[in-house]
C-alpha positions in Angstrom: 3.9 -12.7 14.7 5.6 -11.1 11.6 8.5 -9.2 13.9 9.5 -12.6 15.2 10.2 -14.2 11.8 12.2 -10.7 11.0 14.5 -10.9 14.3 17.4 -12.1 12.5 17.4 -9.3 9.8 16.5 -6.7 12.2 19.5 -7.2 14.1 21.6 -7.4 11.2 19.9 -3.9 9.9 20.1 -2.4 13.1 23.9 -2.8 13.5 24.6 -2.0 10.1 22.8 1.5 10.2 24.5 1.9 13.5 27.6 2.0 11.9 26.8 3.6 8.6 25.0 6.5 10.3 27.9 7.7 12.1 29.1 9.1 8.7 25.7 11.1 7.7 26.3 14.3 10.2 30.3 14.0 10.2 30.7 14.1 6.7 30.7 17.9 5.6 33.2 18.4 8.9 35.3 15.9 7.5 35.4 17.3 4.3 36.3 20.5 5.5 39.0 18.9 7.7 40.9 18.4 4.0 39.9 22.2 3.4 37.7 21.5 1.0 34.5 23.5 -0.1 31.0 22.3 0.7 30.2 21.4 -3.0 32.8 18.1 -2.6 30.2 16.6 0.2 27.8 16.4 -2.7 30.3 15.0 -4.9 31.0 12.3 -2.4 27.5 11.5 -2.0 27.4 11.8 -5.9 30.1 9.1 -6.4 28.5 6.7 -4.1 25.1 6.8 -5.4 26.5 6.5 -9.1 28.1 3.4 -8.1 24.9 2.3 -6.4 23.2 3.1 -9.6 25.1 0.6 -11.6 25.2 -2.0 -8.9 21.9 -2.3 -7.6 19.9 -4.3 -10.1 23.1 -6.4 -10.8 23.0 -7.3 -7.0 19.4 -7.8 -6.9 19.5 -10.1 -9.9 22.2 -12.1 -8.4 20.2 -12.6 -4.7 17.3 -13.8 -7.2 19.5 -16.6 -8.5 21.9 -17.3 -5.6 20.1 -16.3 -2.6 19.7 -13.1 -0.4 22.5 -14.0 2.1 25.5 -14.5 -0.2 25.0 -11.0 -1.3 24.6 -9.5 1.8 27.6 -11.3 2.7 29.7 -9.3 -0.2 28.2 -6.2 0.8 29.2 -6.3 4.6 32.9 -7.3 3.3 32.8 -3.9 1.0 31.3 -1.7 3.8 33.9 -3.1 6.3 37.1 -2.3 3.9 35.4 1.3 2.9 35.2 2.3 6.8 38.8 1.1 7.4 39.9 3.1 4.5 38.0 6.4 5.5 39.6 5.9 9.1 43.1 6.3 8.0 42.5 8.4 4.7 45.3 10.8 4.3 43.5 12.7 1.5 40.4 13.3 -0.3 41.2 11.1 -2.7 41.6 7.8 -0.6 38.2 9.0 0.6 36.6 9.1 -2.9 38.0 5.5 -3.5 36.8 4.1 0.1 33.3 5.7 -1.1 33.4 3.8 -4.5 34.0 0.7 -2.8 31.2 1.0 -0.2 29.0 1.8 -3.1 30.0 -0.8 -5.5 29.5 -3.4 -2.8 26.3 -1.4 -1.0 23.8 -4.1 -2.4 22.3 -4.5 0.9 19.1 -2.0 0.7 17.4 -3.7 -2.2 18.3 -7.2 -1.1 17.1 -6.7 2.6 13.9 -5.4 1.2 13.7 -8.6 -1.0 14.7 -10.9 2.0 11.7 -9.2 3.9 9.2 -9.7 1.1 10.1 -13.2 0.5 9.2 -14.2 4.0 6.0 -11.9 4.8 2.7 -12.2 2.7 1.8 -9.1 0.8 -0.9 -7.7 3.3 1.9 -7.6 6.2 4.7 -6.1 3.9 4.2 -2.5 5.0 4.2 -3.3 8.4 7.3 -5.6 7.9 9.1 -2.7 5.9 8.3 -0.3 8.5 10.1 -2.7 11.3 13.4 -2.7 9.0 12.6 1.2 8.9 12.7 0.8 12.6 15.7 -1.1 13.1 17.3 1.7 10.5 16.2 4.7 12.8 17.1 2.7 15.9 20.7 2.6 14.4 20.6 6.4 14.0 19.8 7.1 17.5 23.0 5.6 18.5 25.2 6.0 15.5 25.3 9.8 15.2 25.7 10.2 19.0 28.5 8.0 19.0 30.3 9.6 16.1 29.6 13.2 17.2 30.9 12.4 20.8 33.8 10.8 19.5 34.8 13.3 16.8 34.3 15.8 19.7 36.8 14.4 21.7 39.3 12.4 19.6 38.7 13.4 15.7 37.8 11.6 13.1 39.5 8.3 13.2 37.7 6.5 16.0 34.3 7.0 14.9 35.1 5.5 11.2 37.0 2.4 13.0 33.7 2.1 15.2 31.9 2.0 11.8 34.4 -0.8 10.6 34.1 -2.7 13.5 30.4 -2.5 13.5 30.3 -3.9 9.7 32.4 -6.7 10.7 30.1 -7.8 13.3 27.0 -7.8 11.1 29.2 -10.0 8.5 29.8 -12.4 11.2 26.1 -12.2 12.3 25.0 -12.9 8.8 27.5 -15.9 8.5 26.6 -17.5 11.3 22.9 -16.8 12.3 21.0 -15.5 9.1 19.0 -18.2 7.2 18.6 -18.2 3.5 15.2 -16.9 2.7 14.7 -18.5 -1.1 14.3 -21.8 -1.6 16.0 -23.8 -4.1 12.9 -24.4 -6.3 12.6 -20.3 -6.1 16.1 -19.5 -7.3 15.5 -22.2 -10.4 12.7 -19.9 -11.7 14.6 -16.3 -12.4 13.3 -14.4 -14.7 15.4 -13.6 -18.1 16.4 -10.3 -19.1 13.3 -10.1 -21.7 10.8 -11.3 -18.7 12.2 -8.3 -16.4 11.9 -5.5 -19.3 8.3 -6.8 -19.9 7.7 -6.5 -16.2 9.2 -2.8 -15.8 6.7 -1.8 -18.4 3.8 -2.9 -16.6 1.1 -0.2 -16.0 0.8 -1.8 -12.4 4.3 -1.1 -11.4 6.1 1.3 -13.8 4.2 4.4 -12.2 5.1 3.3 -9.0 8.8 3.1 -9.9 8.7 6.7 -11.6 7.1 7.8 -8.2 9.8 6.4 -6.3 12.6 8.2 -8.6 11.0 11.6 -8.4 10.4 11.2 -4.5 14.2 10.2 -4.4 15.4 13.5 -6.2 13.7 15.5 -3.3 15.0 13.2 -0.7 18.6 12.8 -1.7 18.8 16.6 -2.5 18.0 17.1 1.1 20.1 14.9 2.8 23.0 16.0 1.2 22.3 19.4 2.4 20.3 18.8 5.5 23.8 19.1 8.0 24.7 22.0 6.4 21.3 23.8 6.8 21.1 22.9 10.4 24.7 24.5 10.5 23.9 27.5 8.9 20.3 28.3 10.1 20.9 27.0 13.9 24.8 27.7 14.3 25.1 23.9 15.2 28.6 22.2 15.3 29.4 18.9 14.3 28.6 17.3 17.8 25.2 19.1 18.4 24.2 18.2 14.9 24.8 14.3 15.7 22.5 14.7 18.6 19.9 16.4 16.7 20.3 13.3 14.3 20.2 11.3 17.6 16.6 12.7 18.6 15.1 12.3 14.9 16.1 8.7 15.4 14.0 8.3 18.5 11.1 9.8 16.5 11.5 7.7 13.7 11.4 4.6 15.8 8.2 5.4 17.4 6.7 6.2 14.6 7.6 2.9 12.8 6.9 0.6 15.4 3.4 2.2 17.0 2.0 4.7 14.2 2.8 3.3 10.4 1.3 -0.5 11.0 -2.5 1.0 12.6 -2.0 3.6 9.6 -1.7 0.9 6.9 -4.1 -1.2 8.4 -6.4 1.6 7.9 -5.9 3.1 5.2 -3.7 0.7 2.9 -0.6 1.2 1.5 -1.7 3.9 -1.7 -3.4 6.3 0.9 -0.8 5.8 3.5 1.8 6.4 1.0 0.2 9.9 -0.2 -0.2 11.0 3.5 3.5 10.4 4.1 4.6 12.6 1.0 2.2 15.3 2.3 4.1 15.3 5.5 7.4 15.3 4.0 6.5 18.4 1.9 4.9 20.1 4.7 8.5 19.6 6.6 10.2 21.3 3.5 8.3 24.3 3.9 8.9 24.9 7.4 12.9 25.6 6.7 12.7 28.9 5.9 11.1 29.8 9.6 13.8 27.5 11.5 15.7 29.5 13.4 15.5 27.7 17.1 15.1 24.2 18.2 11.3 24.2 18.9 10.2 24.6 14.9 13.4 22.3 14.3 11.6 20.0 16.7 8.1 20.5 14.5 10.0 20.1 11.3 12.0 17.0 12.5 8.6 15.2 13.5 6.9 16.2 10.2 9.8 14.9 8.4 9.8 11.7 10.5 6.4 10.6 10.0 6.3 11.1 6.3 9.7 9.2 6.0 8.7 6.2 7.8 5.4 6.2 6.4 6.6 6.6 2.7 9.6 4.3 3.0 7.5 1.5 4.3 4.8 1.9 1.6 6.6 2.3 -1.3 8.6 -0.9 -1.4 5.2 -2.6 -0.3 3.4 -1.7 -3.2 6.5 -2.4 -5.6 7.1 -5.8 -4.2 3.0 -6.3 -4.7 3.3 -5.6 -8.6 6.8 -7.5 -9.2 6.5 -11.0 -10.3 7.8 -13.5 -7.6 10.9 -14.5 -9.5 12.0 -11.1 -10.2 11.4 -9.3 -6.8 14.9 -8.7 -6.0 15.6 -7.6 -9.3 12.8 -5.3 -9.3 14.0 -4.0 -6.0 17.4 -3.4 -7.3 16.0 -1.2 -10.0 14.1 0.7 -7.5 17.3 0.9 -5.4 19.2 1.9 -8.9 16.7 4.8 -9.6 17.1 6.1 -6.2 20.8 5.8 -6.5 20.4 8.2 -10.0 18.6 10.6 -8.0 21.9 10.6 -5.4 24.1 11.2 -8.7 22.2 14.3 -9.7 20.6 16.1 -6.5 23.7 16.7 -4.3 25.6 19.0 -6.2 22.6 20.6 -7.2 21.3 21.2 -3.7 24.7 21.9 -1.8 25.4 24.5 -4.7 21.8 26.0 -4.3 22.8 26.2 -0.7 25.8 28.0 -1.6 24.3 30.4 -4.0 20.8 31.1 -2.9 20.7 29.6 0.8 18.4 27.3 2.7 15.2 28.3 1.6 15.7 27.9 -1.8 17.2 24.3 -1.2 14.3 23.2 0.8 11.6 24.6 -1.9 13.9 22.4 -4.7 13.1 19.4 -2.5 9.5 20.3 -1.8 8.8 20.4 -5.8 10.1 16.8 -6.0 8.2 15.4 -3.1 5.1 17.4 -4.3 5.1 16.3 -7.6 5.4 12.9 -6.3 2.4 13.0 -4.2 0.4 14.2 -7.4 1.9 11.2 -9.1 0.7 8.8 -6.6 -2.6 10.3 -6.4 -2.9 9.9 -10.0 -1.9 6.4 -10.0 -4.5 5.6 -6.8 -7.4 7.4 -9.4 -6.6 5.3 -12.2 -6.3 2.1 -10.7 -8.2 2.1 -7.0 -7.8 -1.5 -6.6 -3.5 -1.5 -6.0 -3.9 -1.7 -2.3 -5.8 1.3 -1.2 -7.5 -0.9 1.6 -6.0 -4.0 3.1 -7.7 -6.9 2.2 
């Protein structure tokens, strides 16, 4: 079974995200703790994403050359240092330095995807990425809840120390338990820079990378403003927002374990991706009506379904089109494109929220996700053989 082969990396991903997810709902309140305006939240996301933009392709290429495990270890060391710095940060300057360290070391997303694609045959990759997404979402269930509870009772230091301890645990597990996924023969056949440039111009690969970039513009803009929108539309506190994120994690796990695999088997990766993008777009269109928890539940369900399906199928489509000896590098480039959106969009979305409100902020993200949907449909028509159905 696919899941049995992935158990070590699934466990590491779960613990890793358990720590990381503590930050997401707490960051706006942590920034306000220093007396800074909401735009600083966007700038912190931007600094982190800018560092990942530079580091992503580098770590992906290094993982193609020396293996995935060593890069994951470096990433976990950097994250442990960054979380510890946040716990004891006396001012916003130290907070920014901590996010820089985490961003530079943060090669774990694309490298984890490359690790999974090494172990799983192409027709099962979307399902495998859904399992990784489920581990990610399971971390979102407990991380925000634990962080919200600790922040509500003891301030911000303990949540960040918990995140540091969890990162340290993933480091130990990676060193002791995780096997290397790439053989020595595979590592010896790493592509040259010229080979990579040629691959990035491939008509089967390049359109999907551009689609991921446009989609990421919508997502990163929304992630930066999500907590602030909930705070304004529903009047939620740091603790209650964290619990709401935990509920979102529950819905996401259900979608990824019980829904995504069945849909990709029935429709194929490309059509499932389009369905997910349509659901994300619709979830953004609900935001103007977000005035009670029932509407919030509908929005969260649509967003969770769309996020689960699109995040499983996009990397599957990319790895299908990428040469085997460039998989880590190409996924690193994809991660870098995603990070580029994280550089641009958080200040845009938080600034839009400050000036024009929640409806305009959601409209910006809806426009980008709809554009990504159109790009996917165009690619499907241009070459219908690219995994629109499962062989």
